[in-house]
C-alpha positions as CSV (number, residue, x, y, z in Angstrom):
1,X,-134.7,-5.8,298.4
2,X,-135.3,-4.6,294.4
3,X,-131.7,-5.0,293.7
4,X,-131.2,-8.5,295.9
5,X,-134.5,-9.5,293.5
6,X,-133.1,-8.8,290.7
7,X,-129.3,-10.7,291.3
8,X,-131.8,-13.8,291.8
9,X,-133.4,-13.2,288.4
10,X,-130.4,-12.7,287.1
11,X,-128.8,-15.9,288.3
12,X,-131.3,-18.1,287.5
13,X,-131.1,-17.1,284.0
14,X,-129.0,-18.9,281.9
15,X,-128.5,-15.7,279.7
16,X,-126.9,-14.1,282.2
17,X,-124.3,-16.5,282.1
18,X,-123.4,-15.7,278.5
19,X,-123.4,-12.0,278.7
20,X,-121.1,-12.6,281.6
21,X,-118.4,-14.5,279.1
22,X,-119.6,-12.1,275.8
23,X,-118.3,-8.9,278.3
24,X,-115.3,-10.5,279.3
25,X,-114.4,-11.3,275.6
26,X,-115.3,-7.9,274.8
27,X,-113.4,-6.8,277.5
28,X,-110.2,-9.0,276.6
29,X,-110.1,-7.8,272.7
30,X,-110.6,-3.8,274.0
31,X,-107.1,-4.7,275.8
32,X,-105.3,-6.5,273.6
33,X,-106.9,-6.4,270.0
34,X,-105.7,-3.5,267.9
35,X,-108.7,-1.4,266.8
36,X,-111.5,-3.9,268.1
37,X,-113.6,-1.3,268.6
38,X,-113.0,1.3,265.8
39,X,-115.5,1.7,263.5
40,X,-115.3,3.6,260.3
41,X,-118.0,4.7,257.5
42,X,-117.1,4.5,253.8
43,X,-119.5,5.6,251.6
44,X,-122.1,5.5,253.7
45,X,-121.5,1.8,255.2
46,X,-119.9,1.0,258.5
47,X,-116.6,-1.0,258.8
48,X,-114.7,-2.5,261.2
49,X,-114.7,-5.5,263.5
50,X,-117.5,-5.4,265.3
51,X,-119.9,-4.9,262.4
52,X,-117.8,-8.3,260.7
53,X,-118.6,-10.1,263.8
54,X,-122.7,-9.0,263.3
55,X,-122.2,-9.7,259.2
56,X,-120.6,-13.4,259.7
57,X,-122.5,-14.2,262.5
58,X,-125.5,-14.0,260.6
59,X,-125.7,-17.6,259.0
60,X,-125.1,-18.8,262.8
61,X,-128.2,-16.5,264.3
62,X,-130.3,-18.0,261.9
63,X,-129.2,-21.5,262.5
64,X,-129.1,-21.5,266.5
65,X,-132.8,-20.0,266.2
66,X,-134.0,-23.2,264.3
67,X,-132.0,-25.5,266.2
68,X,-133.4,-23.7,269.6
69,X,-137.2,-25.0,268.2
70,X,-135.8,-28.6,267.1
71,X,-134.2,-28.8,270.7
72,X,-137.1,-27.6,273.0
73,X,-139.7,-29.6,271.1
74,X,-137.9,-33.1,270.7
75,X,-135.1,-33.1,273.0
76,X,-133.2,-33.9,270.1
77,X,-130.6,-31.9,267.6
78,X,-130.8,-31.7,263.9
79,X,-127.4,-32.5,262.2
80,X,-128.7,-31.8,258.9
81,X,-128.5,-28.2,258.8
82,X,-125.2,-27.9,257.4
83,X,-126.5,-30.3,254.9
84,X,-129.6,-28.3,253.6
85,X,-127.2,-25.3,253.8
86,X,-125.2,-26.7,250.9
87,X,-128.3,-28.1,249.3
88,X,-130.5,-25.1,249.0
89,X,-126.5,-23.0,248.0
90,X,-126.3,-25.3,245.4
91,X,-129.8,-25.1,243.8
92,X,-130.2,-21.5,243.9
93,X,-126.5,-21.2,242.0
94,X,-128.3,-24.0,239.5
95,X,-131.4,-22.0,239.0
96,X,-130.1,-18.5,239.2
97,X,-126.0,-19.1,237.2
98,X,-125.6,-16.2,234.5
99,X,-125.4,-16.2,231.2
100,X,-123.3,-13.5,229.5
101,X,-125.9,-11.1,226.9
102,X,-125.4,-8.3,224.6
103,X,-128.0,-5.5,226.5
104,X,-127.4,-2.2,224.6
105,X,-124.2,-3.2,223.2
106,X,-123.3,-3.9,227.0
107,X,-121.8,-7.2,227.9
108,X,-124.5,-8.3,230.9
109,X,-125.3,-11.3,233.3
110,X,-128.7,-12.4,233.3
111,X,-130.3,-14.9,235.3
112,X,-131.4,-18.2,233.9
113,X,-134.4,-18.5,236.5
114,X,-136.0,-15.4,237.9
115,X,-134.2,-14.6,241.1
116,X,-137.4,-14.8,243.4
117,X,-138.6,-17.7,242.4
118,X,-135.4,-19.2,242.2
119,X,-134.9,-18.0,245.6
120,X,-138.7,-19.6,246.4
121,X,-137.7,-22.8,245.4
122,X,-134.5,-23.1,247.0
123,X,-136.0,-22.4,250.6
124,X,-138.8,-24.6,249.6
125,X,-136.5,-27.4,249.0
126,X,-135.1,-26.8,252.4
127,X,-138.3,-26.5,254.2
128,X,-139.3,-30.1,252.3
129,X,-135.6,-31.4,253.5
130,X,-137.0,-30.3,257.7
131,X,-140.4,-31.8,256.4
132,X,-138.7,-35.1,255.5
133,X,-136.6,-35.1,259.4
134,X,-139.6,-34.3,260.7
135,X,-141.2,-36.9,259.1
136,X,-139.4,-39.9,260.4
137,X,-138.7,-38.4,264.3
138,X,-142.9,-38.1,264.6
139,X,-144.1,-41.1,262.3
140,X,-141.1,-43.2,261.9
141,X,-140.5,-42.5,266.0
142,X,-136.2,-42.1,264.9
143,X,-134.5,-40.7,267.6
144,X,-133.7,-36.8,266.1
145,X,-130.5,-37.5,266.1
146,X,-130.2,-40.7,263.8
147,X,-133.6,-39.2,261.8
148,X,-131.2,-36.3,260.9
149,X,-127.7,-37.8,260.8
150,X,-129.2,-39.8,257.4
151,X,-129.6,-35.9,255.3
152,X,-126.1,-35.0,257.1
153,X,-124.2,-38.2,255.2
154,X,-126.7,-37.9,252.3
155,X,-127.1,-34.3,252.1
156,X,-123.5,-33.1,250.3
157,X,-124.0,-36.0,247.8
158,X,-127.5,-34.4,246.9
159,X,-125.8,-31.1,246.3
160,X,-123.1,-32.7,244.7
161,X,-125.5,-34.2,242.1
162,X,-127.2,-31.0,241.6
163,X,-123.5,-29.5,240.7
164,X,-122.9,-32.2,238.9
165,X,-119.8,-32.0,241.4
166,X,-118.3,-28.9,240.6
167,X,-118.5,-25.6,242.1
168,X,-120.7,-23.2,240.7
169,X,-120.1,-19.7,240.2
170,X,-122.9,-17.2,240.2
171,X,-122.4,-14.1,238.0
172,X,-126.2,-12.1,238.5
173,X,-125.0,-9.3,240.4
174,X,-128.6,-8.7,242.1
175,X,-128.0,-11.7,244.1
176,X,-124.8,-10.5,245.4
177,X,-127.4,-8.0,247.8
178,X,-128.9,-10.9,250.0
179,X,-125.3,-11.8,251.6
180,X,-122.8,-8.6,250.6
181,X,-125.4,-5.7,250.4
182,X,-125.7,-2.7,252.6
183,X,-129.2,-1.0,253.9
184,X,-128.9,1.9,256.2
185,X,-125.5,1.4,257.0
186,X,-125.7,-1.9,258.2
187,X,-124.6,-5.4,256.2
188,X,-128.2,-6.4,254.8
189,X,-127.6,-10.0,256.1
190,X,-128.2,-8.4,259.7
191,X,-131.5,-7.5,259.0
192,X,-132.7,-11.0,257.3
193,X,-131.8,-12.6,260.5
194,X,-133.3,-9.8,262.7
195,X,-136.7,-10.1,260.4
196,X,-136.2,-14.4,261.2
197,X,-136.1,-13.9,264.7
198,X,-138.9,-11.1,264.8
199,X,-141.4,-13.6,263.1
200,X,-140.1,-16.4,265.1
201,X,-140.5,-14.3,268.1
202,X,-144.5,-13.6,266.9
203,X,-144.8,-17.1,266.6
204,X,-143.4,-18.3,269.7
205,X,-144.4,-15.6,272.4
206,X,-147.8,-14.0,270.6
207,X,-149.3,-17.2,269.9
208,X,-150.1,-20.5,271.7
209,X,-147.2,-22.1,269.7
210,X,-144.5,-21.5,271.8
211,X,-146.4,-23.0,274.9
212,X,-147.0,-26.0,272.8
213,X,-143.5,-26.2,271.9
214,X,-142.3,-26.2,275.4
215,X,-145.2,-28.4,277.0
216,X,-144.2,-31.1,274.1
217,X,-140.8,-31.0,274.6
218,X,-141.5,-31.1,278.7
219,X,-143.3,-34.1,278.6
220,X,-144.6,-35.5,275.4
221,X,-147.2,-37.9,276.9
222,X,-148.6,-35.4,279.2
223,X,-149.2,-32.9,276.3
224,X,-151.2,-35.9,274.3
225,X,-153.2,-36.1,276.8
226,X,-153.9,-32.2,277.0
227,X,-155.2,-32.4,273.3
228,X,-151.9,-31.2,272.1
229,X,-151.0,-32.1,268.3
230,X,-147.4,-33.1,269.2
231,X,-146.8,-34.1,265.8
232,X,-147.2,-31.1,264.2
233,X,-145.8,-29.0,267.0
234,X,-142.1,-31.4,265.9
235,X,-143.1,-30.9,262.4
236,X,-143.2,-27.1,262.3
237,X,-140.0,-27.0,264.6
238,X,-138.4,-28.8,261.8
239,X,-139.5,-27.1,258.9
240,X,-138.5,-23.9,260.4
241,X,-135.3,-25.4,261.2
242,X,-134.7,-26.1,257.5
243,X,-135.9,-22.8,256.1
244,X,-133.4,-20.8,258.8
245,X,-130.9,-23.3,256.9
246,X,-132.0,-22.4,253.5
247,X,-132.3,-18.9,254.4
248,X,-128.6,-19.3,255.4
249,X,-127.4,-21.1,252.8
250,X,-128.8,-17.8,250.8
251,X,-126.7,-16.0,252.6
252,X,-123.6,-17.7,252.3
253,X,-123.8,-18.5,248.6
254,X,-124.8,-14.8,247.9
255,X,-121.7,-13.3,249.7
256,X,-118.8,-16.1,248.0
257,X,-120.6,-16.2,245.0
258,X,-120.6,-19.9,244.3
259,X,-121.8,-23.0,245.8
260,X,-119.5,-25.2,246.7
261,X,-120.8,-28.9,248.1
262,X,-118.4,-29.8,250.2
263,X,-117.3,-26.9,252.3
264,X,-120.5,-25.1,252.4
265,X,-122.3,-25.2,255.6
266,X,-119.8,-27.4,257.0
267,X,-119.7,-28.4,260.8
268,X,-121.9,-25.7,261.4
269,X,-124.2,-27.6,262.8
270,X,-122.2,-28.0,265.9
271,X,-121.8,-24.2,266.6
272,X,-125.4,-23.9,266.1
273,X,-126.1,-26.1,268.7
274,X,-123.5,-24.5,271.1
275,X,-125.1,-21.9,270.5
276,X,-128.2,-23.0,271.4
277,X,-127.3,-24.2,275.0
278,X,-125.6,-21.2,275.5
279,X,-127.9,-19.3,275.0
280,X,-130.0,-21.2,277.9
281,X,-132.2,-24.2,275.4
282,X,-132.4,-27.1,277.7
283,X,-131.1,-30.3,276.2
284,X,-133.8,-32.0,277.5
285,X,-136.3,-29.8,275.8
286,X,-139.3,-28.0,276.7
287,X,-137.4,-24.8,277.9
288,X,-135.8,-22.6,275.4
289,X,-134.8,-18.9,274.5
290,X,-134.6,-17.4,270.7
291,X,-133.0,-14.1,271.9
292,X,-130.4,-16.4,274.5
293,X,-129.5,-18.2,271.3
294,X,-128.7,-15.1,269.5
295,X,-126.1,-14.4,272.2
296,X,-124.6,-17.6,271.8
297,X,-124.6,-17.0,268.2
298,X,-122.5,-13.3,268.8
299,X,-120.5,-15.1,271.6
300,X,-119.1,-18.1,269.2
301,X,-118.9,-15.4,266.5
302,X,-116.9,-12.9,268.7
303,X,-114.7,-16.2,269.9
304,X,-114.0,-17.0,266.5
305,X,-113.0,-13.6,265.1
306,X,-110.4,-12.9,268.3
307,X,-109.2,-16.6,267.4
308,X,-108.5,-15.3,263.9
309,X,-107.1,-11.6,265.0
310,X,-104.3,-13.2,267.2
311,X,-103.3,-15.8,264.2
312,X,-104.3,-18.9,266.9
313,X,-103.5,-22.3,264.6
314,X,-106.4,-24.4,263.6
315,X,-105.6,-27.3,265.7
316,X,-105.3,-25.1,268.5
317,X,-108.5,-22.9,268.2
318,X,-111.2,-25.6,268.6
319,X,-109.5,-26.1,271.8
320,X,-110.0,-22.4,273.1
321,X,-113.6,-22.4,271.6
322,X,-113.8,-25.7,273.9
323,X,-112.4,-23.8,277.2
324,X,-114.7,-21.2,276.7
325,X,-117.8,-23.2,276.3
326,X,-117.0,-25.4,279.1
327,X,-116.6,-22.0,281.5
328,X,-120.1,-21.0,280.0
329,X,-121.5,-24.4,281.1
330,X,-119.6,-23.7,284.3
331,X,-121.0,-20.4,285.0
332,X,-124.8,-22.0,284.0
333,X,-124.4,-24.7,286.6
334,X,-126.4,-25.1,289.7
335,X,-123.2,-24.0,292.1
336,X,-122.7,-20.8,290.6
337,X,-126.5,-19.7,290.1
338,X,-127.0,-20.9,294.0
339,X,-124.3,-18.1,294.7
340,X,-125.6,-15.8,293.2
341,X,-128.7,-16.2,295.0
342,X,-127.6,-16.5,298.3
343,X,-125.7,-13.3,297.2
344,X,-128.9,-12.0,296.5
345,X,-131.0,-12.8,299.4
346,X,-128.2,-11.9,301.9
347,X,-127.4,-15.3,303.0
348,X,-123.8,-16.1,304.2
349,X,-124.1,-20.0,304.9
350,X,-121.7,-21.4,303.1
351,X,-122.5,-23.5,299.8
352,X,-122.5,-26.9,299.7
């Protein structure tokens, strides 16, 4: 009986479908990708394809968490996260830069602005941009996809204004630790993503905020009659999404040691939406799963890594990724979940 109940419970979980596809993808790599699961230790650091997936997937994990709360509270999406990444990277690069000076007879690069202050200003700008999106949605009554499309289009122009249309290179070495540093043998970017995940989990599952988000997203009018400040809830979601995009921008900028206003974060909003939906967040709003979004982000990054490992041409890789997304959505459909539910209950009648 307990086994049947477990099967029924898993069948109702969309995260379970994403985990199945992720497991199948890993199994495929076990047989067909050489050294995929090999992890080596060099200078106390872990290296390998799996570590690369976690490291390169950290920005997408952050974006998926922010996108999850926006979708859950509004039933819409934030298309501006890629532009916010570009703006944040441009701002922190402009503030830090790197001047070559003589220190004790040795040429050393120093930051133009204290690094902590530069990071705070850049993240503050990212949150302000999220607030701007929230104001357009809550007070301007504009659909989220339209409101954020404004910043998606204008954002890269803003980033180019900050960088004067140039690719700014960062020379200050302590800044490189954010995206390229190591802690306890693992890339530091992973710990940043996990910290933000823990922070979001505390706010959404240990306080009433998560219930408010699901209530506003599920039934906005009923939430208003219940006394919930739906504007504040939606504003928080957009500000948090901007914060996540800002942190992702810091990681990307630190990793490549530069800011490219044209390409930084390009098309990442699409992967963030896919990761959230694959993880079980309802596009209609209301129901959401932060842990599911992390699974979705890992699935997309694993798929991307697998495609690159096989040398699939760029024009074909998008088709492969689309097929996998279709497979996950099929596994999340009512037909498949109904099959597992009947299997768990022991019923043999045909599915209709």
